[in-house]
C-alpha positions as CSV (number, residue, x, y, z in Angstrom):
1,M,-7.0,22.3,-27.5
2,S,-9.3,22.9,-24.6
3,V,-11.3,20.2,-22.8
4,T,-14.8,20.7,-21.6
5,V,-16.2,18.5,-18.9
6,D,-19.6,18.6,-17.1
7,D,-19.9,20.4,-13.8
8,T,-19.9,17.3,-11.7
9,V,-16.4,16.5,-13.0
10,A,-15.0,20.0,-13.3
11,A,-14.9,20.5,-9.5
12,G,-12.9,17.3,-8.7
13,G,-12.2,16.3,-5.2
14,P,-14.3,14.1,-2.9
15,G,-17.5,15.4,-4.5
16,L,-16.9,13.4,-7.7
17,P,-19.4,10.6,-8.3
18,Q,-17.8,7.5,-6.9
19,R,-18.3,5.1,-9.8
20,R,-16.5,3.3,-12.6
21,R,-17.8,4.5,-15.9
22,L,-16.5,3.9,-19.4
23,V,-18.1,6.0,-22.1
24,T,-15.3,5.3,-24.7
25,A,-12.6,2.8,-25.2
26,L,-9.3,4.0,-23.7
27,P,-7.9,6.3,-24.8
28,G,-11.0,8.2,-26.0
29,P,-10.7,10.9,-28.7
30,A,-10.1,13.8,-26.3
31,S,-7.3,11.9,-24.4
32,Q,-5.8,10.8,-27.7
33,A,-5.5,14.4,-28.8
34,I,-3.8,15.4,-25.6
35,L,-1.5,12.4,-25.6
36,A,-0.5,13.2,-29.2
37,R,0.6,16.6,-28.0
38,K,2.6,14.8,-25.2
39,S,4.3,12.8,-27.8
40,D,5.3,15.9,-29.7
41,A,6.3,18.1,-26.8
42,V,7.5,15.8,-23.9
43,A,10.7,13.8,-23.9
44,A,10.2,10.2,-24.8
45,G,11.9,9.1,-21.6
46,V,8.9,10.4,-19.6
47,A,6.6,7.4,-20.1
48,H,3.1,6.9,-18.8
49,T,1.1,3.8,-17.7
50,V,-2.5,4.7,-18.2
51,P,-3.6,5.9,-21.7
52,I,-5.8,8.8,-20.5
53,A,-5.5,12.5,-19.9
54,A,-6.7,13.2,-16.4
55,V,-8.9,16.2,-15.7
56,A,-10.3,15.5,-12.2
57,A,-9.8,13.1,-9.3
58,G,-11.2,12.5,-5.8
59,G,-12.4,9.9,-3.4
60,G,-11.3,6.7,-5.2
61,V,-11.7,7.7,-8.9
62,V,-9.8,9.5,-11.7
63,V,-11.8,11.1,-14.5
64,D,-10.3,11.6,-18.0
65,A,-10.9,14.2,-20.7
66,D,-13.6,12.0,-22.3
67,G,-15.6,11.6,-19.1
68,N,-14.4,8.1,-18.3
69,S,-14.2,7.5,-14.6
70,L,-11.6,5.0,-13.5
71,I,-11.2,3.3,-10.1
72,D,-7.8,4.5,-8.7
73,L,-5.8,1.7,-7.0
74,G,-2.5,3.5,-7.4
75,S,-2.8,7.0,-5.7
76,G,-0.2,8.4,-8.0
77,I,2.2,5.9,-6.5
78,A,1.2,6.3,-2.8
79,V,1.0,10.2,-3.0
80,T,-2.7,11.1,-2.8
81,T,-3.1,9.0,0.3
82,V,-5.6,11.4,1.9
83,G,-7.4,11.6,-1.5
84,N,-7.3,14.2,-4.2
85,G,-8.8,17.6,-3.2
86,H,-9.3,16.9,0.5
87,P,-11.2,20.1,1.7
88,K,-8.6,20.8,4.5
89,V,-5.7,20.6,2.1
90,V,-7.5,22.7,-0.5
91,A,-8.3,25.4,2.0
92,A,-4.8,25.5,3.5
93,V,-3.2,25.8,0.0
94,Q,-5.6,28.5,-1.1
95,E,-5.0,30.5,2.0
96,Q,-1.2,30.2,1.8
97,V,-0.8,30.9,-1.9
98,A,-2.9,34.1,-1.5
99,R,-0.3,35.3,1.1
100,F,2.9,34.3,-0.6
101,S,4.1,31.4,-2.7
102,H,7.9,31.6,-2.2
103,T,10.6,33.5,-0.4
104,C,13.2,30.7,-0.2
105,F,13.5,29.4,3.4
106,M,17.3,29.9,3.2
107,I,16.7,33.6,2.6
108,S,13.6,34.6,4.6
109,P,12.4,31.7,6.8
110,Y,8.7,31.2,7.5
111,E,6.6,29.4,10.1
112,G,5.1,26.8,7.9
113,Y,8.5,25.1,7.3
114,I,9.2,25.1,11.0
115,A,5.7,23.7,11.8
116,V,6.2,20.8,9.4
117,A,9.6,20.0,11.0
118,E,8.0,20.1,14.4
119,A,5.3,17.7,13.3
120,L,7.7,15.3,11.7
121,N,10.0,15.4,14.8
122,R,6.9,14.4,16.9
123,L,5.5,11.7,14.5
124,T,8.5,9.8,13.4
125,P,9.6,6.8,15.5
126,G,11.5,7.3,18.7
127,D,11.3,9.7,21.6
128,H,14.9,11.1,21.2
129,A,15.6,14.7,20.3
130,K,15.1,15.2,16.5
131,K,15.5,17.7,13.8
132,T,14.3,17.9,10.2
133,A,15.3,19.4,6.9
134,L,12.9,19.7,4.0
135,F,13.5,19.1,0.3
136,N,11.4,18.4,-2.8
137,S,11.5,14.7,-3.8
138,G,12.1,11.3,-2.3
139,A,15.4,11.0,-4.1
140,E,16.5,14.4,-2.7
141,A,15.6,13.2,0.8
142,V,17.6,9.9,0.4
143,E,20.6,11.7,-1.1
144,N,20.6,14.3,1.8
145,A,20.3,11.5,4.3
146,V,23.5,10.0,2.9
147,K,25.2,13.4,3.0
148,I,24.2,13.8,6.6
149,A,25.4,10.3,7.6
150,R,28.8,10.9,5.8
151,S,29.2,14.3,7.5
152,A,28.4,12.8,10.9
153,T,30.6,9.7,10.7
154,G,33.4,10.9,8.5
155,R,33.1,7.6,6.6
156,P,32.5,7.3,2.8
157,A,30.7,4.0,2.2
158,V,27.0,3.3,1.9
159,V,25.2,0.0,1.7
160,A,21.9,-0.6,0.0
161,F,20.0,-3.8,-0.5
162,D,18.9,-6.2,-3.3
163,H,15.5,-5.2,-4.8
164,G,15.8,-1.7,-3.3
165,Y,14.6,1.5,-5.1
166,H,15.7,4.9,-3.9
167,G,15.4,7.4,-6.8
168,R,16.7,8.7,-10.1
169,T,19.5,11.1,-9.2
170,N,23.1,9.9,-9.7
171,L,23.6,8.8,-6.1
172,T,20.1,7.3,-5.7
173,M,20.4,5.4,-9.0
174,A,23.6,3.8,-7.5
175,L,21.6,2.8,-4.5
176,T,18.7,1.4,-6.6
177,A,19.0,-2.2,-7.6
178,K,16.9,-2.4,-10.8
179,A,18.7,-1.5,-14.0
180,M,15.8,-1.2,-16.4
181,P,14.3,1.4,-16.7
182,Y,16.1,3.3,-13.9
183,K,19.8,2.9,-14.5
184,R,20.5,1.6,-18.0
185,G,22.6,4.0,-20.1
186,F,23.0,6.6,-17.3
187,G,26.3,5.6,-15.6
188,P,28.9,5.9,-14.3
189,F,27.3,6.1,-10.9
190,A,28.4,7.5,-7.6
191,P,31.2,5.6,-6.0
192,E,31.4,3.9,-2.5
193,V,27.9,2.4,-2.8
194,Y,27.7,-1.3,-2.1
195,R,24.8,-3.8,-2.2
196,A,23.9,-6.5,0.3
197,P,21.2,-9.3,0.1
198,G,18.0,-8.5,1.9
199,S,15.1,-10.6,3.2
200,Y,12.6,-11.9,0.6
201,P,10.7,-14.6,2.5
202,F,8.8,-15.9,-0.6
203,R,12.0,-16.6,-2.5
204,D,14.8,-17.1,0.1
205,A,13.0,-19.0,2.9
206,L,15.4,-17.6,5.5
207,S,14.4,-16.4,8.9
208,G,14.9,-12.7,9.6
209,V,17.8,-13.4,11.8
210,D,19.5,-15.6,9.3
211,A,18.9,-13.1,6.5
212,A,20.4,-10.3,8.6
213,A,23.4,-12.5,9.5
214,R,24.0,-13.1,5.7
215,A,23.9,-9.4,5.0
216,I,26.1,-8.4,7.9
217,T,28.7,-11.0,7.0
218,L,28.9,-9.6,3.5
219,I,29.1,-6.0,4.8
220,E,31.9,-6.8,7.2
221,K,33.9,-8.8,4.7
222,Q,33.4,-6.7,1.6
223,V,33.0,-3.1,3.0
224,G,34.1,-3.1,6.6
225,A,32.2,-1.4,9.4
226,E,35.0,1.1,10.0
227,S,34.4,2.5,6.4
228,L,30.6,2.5,6.5
229,A,28.6,5.7,7.0
230,A,25.1,4.3,6.6
231,I,22.9,1.5,5.5
232,V,19.8,2.7,3.5
233,I,16.8,0.4,3.5
234,E,13.1,0.5,2.8
235,P,11.3,-1.2,5.8
236,I,9.0,-2.7,3.1
237,Q,10.5,-2.5,-0.3
238,G,8.4,-0.6,-2.8
239,E,9.4,-0.8,-6.4
240,G,11.2,-4.0,-5.7
241,G,7.9,-5.8,-5.2
242,F,6.4,-4.8,-1.8
243,I,8.7,-7.2,-0.1
244,V,8.0,-7.5,3.6
245,P,11.1,-8.7,5.4
246,A,11.0,-11.7,7.8
247,D,10.5,-10.9,11.5
248,G,13.8,-10.0,13.1
249,F,15.6,-8.9,10.0
250,L,15.4,-5.1,10.5
251,P,16.0,-5.1,14.3
252,A,19.2,-7.2,13.8
253,L,20.5,-4.8,11.2
254,A,19.6,-1.8,13.4
255,D,21.4,-3.4,16.4
256,W,24.5,-4.1,14.3
257,C,24.5,-0.5,13.1
258,R,24.3,0.9,16.6
259,A,27.1,-1.4,17.8
260,N,29.3,-0.2,14.9
261,G,28.6,3.5,14.7
262,V,26.7,3.1,11.4
263,V,23.7,5.3,10.6
264,F,20.5,3.4,10.0
265,V,18.5,5.2,7.3
266,A,14.9,4.2,6.8
267,D,13.6,5.1,3.3
268,E,9.9,5.6,4.2
269,V,9.2,7.5,1.0
270,Q,6.5,5.0,-0.1
271,T,5.7,3.4,3.2
272,G,5.3,6.5,5.3
273,F,2.2,8.4,6.4
274,A,-0.4,5.8,7.4
275,R,0.1,3.7,4.3
276,T,0.9,0.5,6.1
277,G,-1.5,0.9,9.0
278,T,0.9,2.9,11.2
279,M,2.2,6.3,10.5
280,F,5.6,4.7,9.5
281,A,6.3,1.1,8.6
282,S,9.4,1.1,10.9
283,E,7.0,1.0,13.9
284,Q,5.7,-2.4,12.8
285,F,9.1,-4.0,13.0
286,G,10.2,-2.4,16.4
287,V,12.9,-0.3,14.7
288,V,13.8,3.3,15.6
289,P,15.8,4.6,12.6
290,D,18.6,7.1,13.1
291,L,17.3,9.0,10.0
292,V,14.0,8.8,8.2
293,A,13.5,9.9,4.6
294,T,9.9,10.8,3.7
295,A,8.1,12.2,0.6
296,K,5.1,11.0,-1.5
297,G,2.1,11.1,1.0
298,I,3.5,13.9,3.1
299,A,1.8,16.7,1.3
300,A,-1.2,15.2,-0.6
301,G,0.4,15.7,-4.0
302,F,2.5,18.8,-3.6
303,P,6.2,18.3,-4.0
304,L,7.8,18.0,-0.5
305,S,10.2,15.6,1.2
306,A,12.1,15.5,4.4
307,V,14.9,14.0,6.4
308,T,14.1,13.6,10.1
309,G,16.5,12.2,12.6
310,R,18.6,12.3,15.7
311,A,19.4,15.9,16.4
312,E,23.2,15.3,16.8
313,L,23.3,13.7,13.3
314,M,21.1,16.3,11.7
315,D,23.4,19.1,13.1
316,A,26.5,17.4,11.7
317,A,26.4,19.2,8.3
318,H,27.9,22.7,8.3
319,P,25.6,25.7,7.9
320,G,24.6,26.1,4.2
321,G,25.4,22.4,3.5
322,L,21.8,21.4,3.3
323,G,18.9,23.1,1.5
324,G,17.7,24.1,-2.0
325,T,15.9,26.9,-3.7
326,Y,12.4,25.2,-3.4
327,G,13.0,22.9,-0.4
328,G,10.1,23.3,2.0
329,N,8.1,25.5,-0.3
330,P,5.4,27.4,1.7
331,V,2.5,26.1,-0.3
332,A,3.7,22.5,0.0
333,C,4.2,23.0,3.7
334,A,0.6,24.3,4.1
335,A,-0.6,21.2,2.2
336,A,1.6,19.0,4.5
337,L,0.3,20.5,7.7
338,A,-3.3,19.9,6.5
339,A,-2.6,16.4,5.4
340,L,-0.8,15.5,8.6
341,D,-3.8,16.8,10.5
342,V,-6.1,14.6,8.4
343,Y,-4.0,11.5,9.0
344,E,-4.3,11.9,12.8
345,T,-7.8,13.3,13.2
346,E,-9.5,11.0,10.7
347,N,-7.6,7.9,11.9
348,L,-6.2,7.1,8.4
349,P,-3.9,4.4,9.8
350,G,-7.0,2.6,11.0
351,R,-8.6,3.1,7.6
352,A,-5.4,1.6,6.0
353,V,-5.8,-1.5,8.1
354,A,-9.4,-1.9,7.0
355,I,-8.5,-1.5,3.4
356,G,-5.6,-3.9,3.8
357,E,-8.0,-6.6,5.2
358,I,-10.2,-6.2,2.1
359,L,-7.2,-6.4,-0.3
360,A,-5.5,-9.3,1.4
361,G,-8.8,-11.2,1.9
362,R,-9.9,-10.9,-1.8
363,L,-6.4,-11.6,-3.2
364,T,-5.8,-14.7,-1.0
365,G,-9.2,-15.9,-2.0
366,I,-8.1,-15.7,-5.6
367,Q,-4.8,-17.3,-4.7
368,S,-6.5,-20.3,-3.2
369,T,-7.8,-21.4,-6.6
370,D,-5.2,-20.0,-9.0
371,P,-1.6,-21.2,-8.6
372,R,-0.4,-18.4,-10.9
373,L,-0.8,-16.1,-7.9
374,G,2.3,-17.2,-6.0
375,D,2.3,-14.8,-3.1
376,V,0.1,-12.1,-1.5
377,R,1.9,-9.8,0.9
378,G,2.0,-6.3,2.4
379,R,0.8,-4.3,5.3
380,G,-2.2,-2.0,5.5
381,A,-3.1,-0.4,2.2
382,M,0.2,-1.5,0.6
383,V,-0.5,-4.9,-0.7
384,A,1.0,-6.9,-3.6
385,A,0.3,-10.0,-5.7
386,E,3.3,-11.8,-7.2
387,F,2.6,-13.9,-10.3
388,V,4.6,-17.0,-11.1
389,H,4.6,-20.0,-13.4
390,P,2.9,-22.8,-11.6
391,G,5.2,-25.7,-10.7
392,T,8.5,-23.8,-11.0
393,G,7.6,-20.6,-9.2
394,A,9.6,-18.6,-11.8
395,P,8.5,-15.0,-12.1
396,D,5.8,-14.4,-14.7
397,A,6.1,-10.8,-15.8
398,A,4.0,-11.3,-18.9
399,L,1.0,-12.3,-16.9
400,A,1.4,-9.4,-14.5
401,A,1.6,-7.0,-17.5
402,A,-1.4,-8.6,-19.2
403,V,-3.6,-8.4,-16.1
404,A,-2.6,-4.8,-15.6
405,R,-3.5,-3.9,-19.2
406,A,-6.8,-5.6,-18.9
407,C,-7.7,-3.9,-15.7
408,I,-6.8,-0.5,-17.1
409,A,-8.8,-1.1,-20.3
410,D,-11.8,-2.0,-18.0
411,G,-11.5,1.1,-15.9
412,V,-9.3,0.2,-13.0
413,I,-5.8,1.7,-12.5
414,V,-3.3,-0.8,-11.2
415,L,0.5,-0.7,-11.2
416,T,3.1,-3.3,-11.7
417,C,6.4,-3.5,-9.9
418,G,9.1,-5.9,-8.8
419,T,12.7,-6.6,-9.8
420,F,11.3,-9.2,-12.2
421,G,8.3,-7.1,-13.2
422,N,5.9,-9.8,-12.1
423,V,4.1,-8.0,-9.2
424,L,0.8,-6.1,-9.1
425,R,0.8,-3.4,-6.4
426,F,-2.3,-2.0,-4.7
427,L,-2.0,1.5,-3.3
428,P,-5.6,2.9,-3.2
429,P,-6.2,6.3,-1.7
430,L,-7.5,5.9,1.9
431,S,-10.5,8.0,0.8
432,I,-11.8,5.1,-1.4
433,D,-15.0,3.5,-0.2
434,D,-15.4,-0.2,0.3
435,A,-17.9,-0.7,-2.5
436,L,-15.6,0.9,-5.1
437,L,-12.6,-1.1,-3.8
438,H,-14.5,-4.4,-4.1
439,E,-15.6,-3.4,-7.6
440,G,-12.0,-2.8,-8.6
441,L,-10.9,-6.1,-7.2
442,D,-13.8,-7.8,-9.1
443,V,-12.2,-6.4,-12.3
444,V,-8.7,-7.7,-11.2
445,A,-10.1,-11.2,-10.6
446,A,-11.9,-11.2,-13.9
447,S,-8.8,-9.9,-15.7
448,L,-6.7,-12.7,-14.2
449,A,-9.2,-15.3,-15.0
450,A,-9.3,-14.2,-18.6
451,A,-5.5,-13.8,-19.0
């Protein structure tokens, strides 16, 4: 079945009309037909959140096969941070794919991969000598960071944290805290992975220093520093609920790692690339990681990820020990170089701060009159609302799900998250305009009021 859309939609990108428009109930007939084909052809384990078939996107909207235009407050889970179809990205990709689409960097290297590595070495926190290796997905980046840390230290153990999410490969499932839907039925998992309590100010009421001391005590008693290769932690936890640690938590962990020869790995897959108001969230906590894992916003929707870190650590793996057939694909590298240029030249960290002020201001306004909204938190354009049962503070996953469903039905894409499933997360593209963002939040407020 082919889908026909009008010329204003067919082009996509920032030229799309920036409006919310529903011409059918969701899903409309054209989307229904495509989703029926999905049901027949695609494995049931590949689920979807929004009942549409997308045909175009740009600015702050996603358009479906029926011509419905939805406000996008998810960015494909923090991927299209520069916006879909940014002209610089489109031009770079078109030029590269016309020259060559693949040689495999491990066979015939090319400059684009090297240029991305140089940019990441410059942009990631710290002024020490750095090197980079490129891969395809966030999970691949995290898994390779663990490989590098083990190779550099000669130690086997790895510590991850409560509420953390790191991917869907066997090792990264072991690192991930949430069982459903990420782990259930897929074990046994990789060994020598241990879990420590993190910092969750809304629920544990601990200072950052006290939360770090609690984690370090557990690590020392149950794992032992002499056996520990790395700790892997998201500076702001993503899937776990956009949990911002208390001040002092991350620096205390980093100091302990340095004192004990443990590699501090920052998983910046969701927090990286201007999302939190700085290029990397680690910067906001005064932390310089030994290794940084990145993906998502790095290449404006093209599959690319990276591990960037101290040169002596990155060089610890033997030649041929790192890589992959598609890692650092030349087209993805071209997209990344264009996207990185946009982040810097268009001051997208500053735009993220402005968006975050709107998000936090509107959500805290709702919170002031609705006790079901227990917490509003985040940094920059990475903001969450945690829903609770008033009086007890117990997580209210049903309310979060109901609000998300109502928003989507009314033309606003929002995503849930959290270990308890009771959090709405807001990750708008930094290309969204203020009017559209406010309209989306109007729908969120109305959906919560009606729930």
